[in-house]
N, C-alpha and C positions, 0 to 999 in steps of 0.2 A: 898776335894780336895778343893785347895782355891780359889778364883778370882782374877781377877788380880786388887789390890785398888781403882785405876781410874774408876771403870764402877758397877755397883749394883751389887750384889754377882747372880754369874751365867751366866749372860748374856754373848751370843755368838753368836755375829755376822752372825756364818751360818744358825743359826735357820732359817727355813727356817717357822712356825712359824709370827716372829718378820719382815724378810723377806716380805713377807706376805701382809703382814699391813702397812705398812711403811717401805725406806728408812732408818735404823740406824746415819741419820748424826745429832744428838744432841751428841749423844757418839761418833764416830769421830772425833767433834770437839773437846771434853771432854780430850779424846787420844793426839790428837795432843797441848793440849795444858799442860798437867800435866804428859802424859807416852808416849811420840809417837811412839817408840818402845816394844812393849808391850807382855808377854807371856801368851795368856788368853789358862787356861786350859779346858779341855773337859772330860769327861770317857774315859778311852782306851778303843779305836775303833767302838769312836763313826760319825765316819764324812767320817769312812771306813778305815780306816789308822791303821796303826796296831804304834797308839803313843796316847798323851796325850793331842793333842791340838796344837796349831800354835802360830804363830808371825802376831803380825799383825803389820803394819808397814801404819805409817798413815801420816809424814810428804814429800813433795816433796820432798826431796833436800837429805831423809833419805833413798827413795824407789831406790831411780833415784843410788844413793850408792849401791844399796844392787843390780841393773841390773847388773853394773858391777864387780858384787863374785859368780859367778855361783859356783865357790866349796863351797859357803858357804849358796848361799838363791837360788837353785837349783828347775827350772821347772821341769827335768827332773825323779828329784826324785819319789815326788811326785804327781806331773804335779800343774796345774793352778787349776784346776778345786778344788774350795771350800768345798766341803760336798759334795760324795756319800752316799749312801744309806751304813748302817751298813752292812747290810750282801753280799755287793760288791767281787768279788773274787779279789782275787791279782792279778791273770794274766788279766783281766777286767781295771783295771785300769795302769795298765803297758801298758796298750794296745791304749790307751791314749798319751802316746809317742810316735806316729805317726804324730800327728798335730805339727804342728809348733811350734805352741803356746809353748806347751809341747815338746820343747825342748833345750838343752845349746848347747852354745860353745862345739867343732868346727860344730859338727854335724847342730844347726840351722846356723848359719852364709854358709853354704857350704847350704843350701839347699833357704835359705835367698837370695842370690848371682843368683840363679835359678830361680827363682821367682819374684822378683828385674826386671825383665827384661821388663813384660807385665806389670809394670805400669809406664812406662816413660808417657811423654805427648801423644806423635805419638800416644801411642798403648792402650792408657785412652780414645782420645776425644773421638771418635764414641760410649761410654756411661756418653760423657757429652750432651747428651740433654735432656730437657722435658722430665718427665715419660708421660710416654700415646703414644708418638708419635714417625712417623715413623725415620727410617733412611734419609728422605728429610725435619724432621723436619716439616709434614703435620702431624695430627689425620692418615689417610690411616697406618693400620694393613702394614706389612713389603711383598712386593711381591703384593701389591693390588695394583688397577689399574683403579679402578673407581674412581671415585670423593666423598669427604664425604659428604654427604646431609642431609637435615634432615624431605625430604617429610613426608607426612600421611601413606608411607606402610615400609620406613629404618626400620633397627630394634629398631631407635634407639628411634623412633615411638609404639614402638611394649607394646601391654598393657604383654605380656608377658617375658618383662625386667622387673627387677628388680629394683626401685629408690633406689638412697641414703640410705633414710631411712628405705626403706623399708626390714621386720623380716626374709626375704626366707634366704634361708640357700644360699652357691652355689650349693649342690646338687640338687635344685629344679628349676637353670639357666640352669642347663645341663652343665655348663662350667666343672665343678670335684663332682665326687661322696667323698664320706665321707670316703674311699681304697686308694682315689691317683685319676690319671687322669687317665678321662675318655675315652683314646685312640690313 
Protein backbone atom coordinates (compact mmCIF):
# COMPACT_ATOMS: atom_id res chain seq x y z
CA UNK A 1 0.00 0.00 0.00
CA UNK A 2 1.60 3.25 -1.09
CA UNK A 3 0.88 6.44 0.81
CA UNK A 4 -0.10 9.84 -0.55
CA UNK A 5 3.29 11.36 -1.55
CA UNK A 6 2.49 14.64 0.24
CA UNK A 7 2.06 12.92 3.62
CA UNK A 8 4.30 10.83 5.87
CA UNK A 9 4.16 7.13 4.96
CA UNK A 10 0.98 5.53 6.34
CA UNK A 11 -0.55 8.76 7.67
CA UNK A 12 -4.34 8.47 7.97
CA UNK A 13 -6.64 11.38 8.91
CA UNK A 14 -9.19 8.89 10.26
CA UNK A 15 -6.76 7.22 12.68
CA UNK A 16 -8.34 7.46 16.16
CA UNK A 17 -4.89 7.70 17.78
CA UNK A 18 -3.97 10.73 15.66
CA UNK A 19 -7.27 12.43 16.47
CA UNK A 20 -7.01 11.63 20.18
CA UNK A 21 -3.65 13.42 20.37
CA UNK A 22 -4.34 16.40 18.11
CA UNK A 23 -6.20 17.79 15.14
CA UNK A 24 -3.97 17.09 12.11
CA UNK A 25 -3.89 20.71 10.94
CA UNK A 26 -0.29 20.64 9.58
CA UNK A 27 -1.12 17.64 7.38
CA UNK A 28 -4.29 19.29 6.08
CA UNK A 29 -2.27 22.44 5.27
CA UNK A 30 0.35 20.33 3.48
CA UNK A 31 -2.31 18.66 1.32
CA UNK A 32 -3.99 21.98 0.55
CA UNK A 33 -0.66 23.29 -0.77
CA UNK A 34 0.64 20.23 -2.62
CA UNK A 35 -2.18 17.78 -3.38
CA UNK A 36 -5.58 19.30 -2.50
CA UNK A 37 -7.57 16.30 -3.73
CA UNK A 38 -5.74 13.13 -2.71
CA UNK A 39 -6.46 9.44 -2.40
CA UNK A 40 -5.52 8.26 1.10
CA UNK A 41 -4.94 4.49 1.02
CA UNK A 42 -5.93 2.24 3.93
CA UNK A 43 -5.72 -1.52 4.44
CA UNK A 44 -8.79 -3.08 2.84
CA UNK A 45 -11.83 -2.82 5.13
CA UNK A 46 -9.99 -0.94 7.90
CA UNK A 47 -12.65 1.75 8.36
CA UNK A 48 -15.56 -0.70 8.18
CA UNK A 49 -16.06 -0.17 4.45
CA UNK A 50 -15.36 -2.64 1.65
CA UNK A 51 -12.70 -0.41 0.08
CA UNK A 52 -9.03 0.49 0.19
CA UNK A 53 -9.10 4.14 1.30
CA UNK A 54 -10.80 7.48 0.78
CA UNK A 55 -10.50 10.82 -0.97
CA UNK A 56 -9.26 13.77 1.10
CA UNK A 57 -10.67 16.98 -0.37
CA UNK A 58 -8.97 19.85 1.46
CA UNK A 59 -9.68 23.16 -0.30
CA UNK A 60 -12.94 25.07 0.11
CA UNK A 61 -13.49 25.44 -3.65
CA UNK A 62 -13.03 21.69 -4.17
CA UNK A 63 -15.33 20.80 -1.26
CA UNK A 64 -17.95 23.16 -2.69
CA UNK A 65 -17.60 21.54 -6.12
CA UNK A 66 -17.83 18.02 -4.66
CA UNK A 67 -20.99 18.96 -2.78
CA UNK A 68 -22.71 19.70 -6.09
CA UNK A 69 -21.82 16.29 -7.58
CA UNK A 70 -23.48 13.57 -5.48
CA UNK A 71 -23.15 11.11 -8.37
CA UNK A 72 -19.36 11.26 -7.86
CA UNK A 73 -19.12 12.23 -4.17
CA UNK A 74 -22.02 10.50 -2.44
CA UNK A 75 -22.89 10.92 1.23
CA UNK A 76 -25.39 8.07 0.98
CA UNK A 77 -23.07 5.44 -0.48
CA UNK A 78 -20.74 5.09 2.51
CA UNK A 79 -22.15 7.85 4.76
CA UNK A 80 -20.28 10.89 6.02
CA UNK A 81 -18.83 8.98 8.98
CA UNK A 82 -15.09 8.81 8.38
CA UNK A 83 -14.38 5.56 10.17
CA UNK A 84 -16.43 2.76 11.65
CA UNK A 85 -15.11 -0.14 13.69
CA UNK A 86 -13.56 -2.65 11.27
CA UNK A 87 -16.09 -5.31 12.33
CA UNK A 88 -19.12 -3.11 11.63
CA UNK A 89 -21.72 -5.03 9.63
CA UNK A 90 -22.81 -3.39 6.37
CA UNK A 91 -26.48 -3.23 7.41
CA UNK A 92 -25.49 -1.09 10.42
CA UNK A 93 -23.57 1.28 8.13
CA UNK A 94 -26.55 1.41 5.77
CA UNK A 95 -28.82 2.38 8.70
CA UNK A 96 -26.84 5.64 8.95
CA UNK A 97 -28.54 6.74 5.72
CA UNK A 98 -31.61 7.65 7.77
CA UNK A 99 -29.78 10.78 8.97
CA UNK A 100 -30.19 13.79 6.69
CA UNK A 101 -26.42 14.33 6.60
CA UNK A 102 -26.06 10.94 4.90
CA UNK A 103 -28.63 11.55 2.17
CA UNK A 104 -28.09 12.58 -1.45
CA UNK A 105 -30.57 14.40 -3.69
CA UNK A 106 -33.43 14.01 -4.29
CA UNK A 107 -34.09 12.47 -0.83
CA UNK A 108 -31.92 15.06 0.94
CA UNK A 109 -33.74 17.89 -0.84
CA UNK A 110 -37.16 16.48 0.14
CA UNK A 111 -36.22 16.08 3.82
CA UNK A 112 -34.49 19.48 3.92
CA UNK A 113 -37.66 21.21 2.70
CA UNK A 114 -39.54 19.69 5.63
CA UNK A 115 -36.89 20.34 8.28
CA UNK A 116 -36.05 23.91 7.28
CA UNK A 117 -39.58 25.03 8.22
CA UNK A 118 -38.59 24.67 11.87
CA UNK A 119 -35.60 26.98 11.50
CA UNK A 120 -37.20 30.22 10.32
CA UNK A 121 -36.53 33.37 12.42
CA UNK A 122 -40.01 33.18 13.96
CA UNK A 123 -39.71 29.51 14.88
CA UNK A 124 -36.20 29.82 16.28
CA UNK A 125 -36.78 33.01 18.34
CA UNK A 126 -37.72 31.08 21.52
CA UNK A 127 -34.33 29.34 21.37
CA UNK A 128 -32.37 32.59 21.23
CA UNK A 129 -32.51 33.42 24.95
CA UNK A 130 -29.32 32.95 26.96
CA UNK A 131 -28.58 29.51 28.35
CA UNK A 132 -30.01 29.03 31.82
CA UNK A 133 -32.68 31.69 31.48
CA UNK A 134 -36.38 30.94 31.62
CA UNK A 135 -38.94 31.82 28.94
CA UNK A 136 -39.36 35.31 30.42
CA UNK A 137 -35.59 35.95 30.55
CA UNK A 138 -35.32 35.29 34.28
CA UNK A 139 -33.17 32.60 35.86
CA UNK A 140 -36.28 30.78 37.11
CA UNK A 141 -37.05 27.38 35.60
CA UNK A 142 -40.04 27.22 33.23
CA UNK A 143 -43.32 27.01 35.20
CA UNK A 144 -41.79 28.43 38.37
CA UNK A 145 -43.70 31.27 39.99
CA UNK A 146 -41.36 31.94 42.91
CA UNK A 147 -38.85 34.73 42.54
CA UNK A 148 -35.23 33.64 42.46
CA UNK A 149 -33.52 34.41 45.76
CA UNK A 150 -30.21 33.66 47.34
CA UNK A 151 -31.31 33.31 50.93
CA UNK A 152 -29.35 31.00 53.26
CA UNK A 153 -32.03 28.33 52.81
CA UNK A 154 -32.21 28.49 49.02
CA UNK A 155 -30.86 25.57 46.96
CA UNK A 156 -28.11 27.85 45.63
CA UNK A 157 -26.55 27.97 49.12
CA UNK A 158 -27.21 24.36 50.06
CA UNK A 159 -24.07 22.45 51.09
CA UNK A 160 -25.14 19.43 49.03
CA UNK A 161 -25.08 21.40 45.80
CA UNK A 162 -21.68 21.03 44.08
CA UNK A 163 -19.80 24.16 43.12
CA UNK A 164 -18.40 24.76 39.66
CA UNK A 165 -15.07 23.38 40.79
CA UNK A 166 -16.56 20.43 42.62
CA UNK A 167 -15.49 16.96 41.62
CA UNK A 168 -18.94 15.57 42.38
CA UNK A 169 -20.37 13.56 39.53
CA UNK A 170 -23.89 14.25 38.22
CA UNK A 171 -25.12 11.06 39.91
CA UNK A 172 -24.12 12.43 43.35
CA UNK A 173 -26.16 15.59 42.82
CA UNK A 174 -29.38 13.65 42.22
CA UNK A 175 -29.84 15.22 38.80
CA UNK A 176 -28.83 12.23 36.66
CA UNK A 177 -27.58 8.75 37.23
CA UNK A 178 -24.82 7.14 35.25
CA UNK A 179 -27.41 5.26 33.21
CA UNK A 180 -29.62 8.21 32.28
CA UNK A 181 -32.35 10.44 33.70
CA UNK A 182 -33.64 9.62 37.14
CA UNK A 183 -37.26 10.11 36.44
